[in-house]
N, C-alpha and C positions, 0 to 999 in steps of 0.2 A: 800489354799489347802482345799478342801471340801471332806469329806468322806461320802458316801451314806450308812447309817446304814442299817442293815438287809442284805438280799440276793438279788443279781442281776443275771438275766439270762445271762450267759457268752456267749451265742450265739449272743448277740447283738454286732453290729459293731459300727463304729463311729457315724453314724446317730442316731441309737437307744440310745446310751449312751448320745449323745448331747441332745436328747429329754428328757431323764431322768434328766439331769442336769438342764434343763429349767423348766420342769413341777414338778418334785419331790423336787429337791434341791432349786428351785426358784432362779436360778443364770443364768447369760448370759454365754452360753458355750464358746463364743469367747472372754471372758473377760481377758484371760491370766492366769486365775486360773487353778490349777490342780484339777481334779475330780477323786476320787478313788472309785472303785466298786469291790466287792468280790463275788465269786460264792458260791453255796450252800455247797460244801464240805469243803470250807475254804482254799483250797490249791492253788486257782487261784485268781489273782489280775490283774485288768486292770486300767491303768491311762490314762485319756484323757486330752489333753493340746492343746491350740491354740497358735502357735508360731508366729503369725502375717501374715503368708502366707497360712496356712492350719492347719488342725488338725493332731496331733501326737497321736498314740495309742501305749502304752507300755503294754506288757502282760507278766506276770511271773507266772510260775507254780513251787511250792516248791516240791522238791523230798521227803522231810520229814517234818512233822509238818503242822501247819495251821497259817494263818495270824490272829493276834489278832484283834477282831472286836466287836463293840458294837451291841446291839440288835436293831431290827427295831423300837422298842418303843422310842429309843433315837433320831430318826429323822435324823438330820444332825449334823456332828461334824466337827469343824475346827481344822486343824493341822498346826503346825509350820513346817518350812523346815527341822528342826532337827528331828521332829517326823515322817515326811514323809520318811526321810532317814532310820530311824529305822524300820518303817513299811515295806519298800521295802526289807530290809534285814531279815524280819521275826521276829524282836525283838518286845517285848511287849512295844509299845510306850506309853501306859497309865501308866505303872509301871516299868520304866527301873531300873535296878539294878546298881546304881552308885557306889556301894562299900562303905566300911566304911571310915569315915574321919580319917585323921592321928591322932594317939594317942598323939603325941607330936610334937611340932614345934621346929625345930632347932636342 
């Protein structure tokens, strides 16, 4: 899972995002990796994925809030599948609140 830091033009479709994955992220778009792109306002997220037969494009718009995102200076960030799930739900994947550990065992 690769996250394109900074802002992406959300008017881009599959071809434009695949080109960004190749030129900016320096990855093969058809590698089977998931590529994430966020718009300027922060409430829009696109995920690009090659499933072996063609590209899939997932698009989500939050009704409230913004997707947590690193600045453009950070370049590219890799996420685990768990972090991707948190990102898709709008949870801050970089600093999740795991809660306090139990005070006592048993």
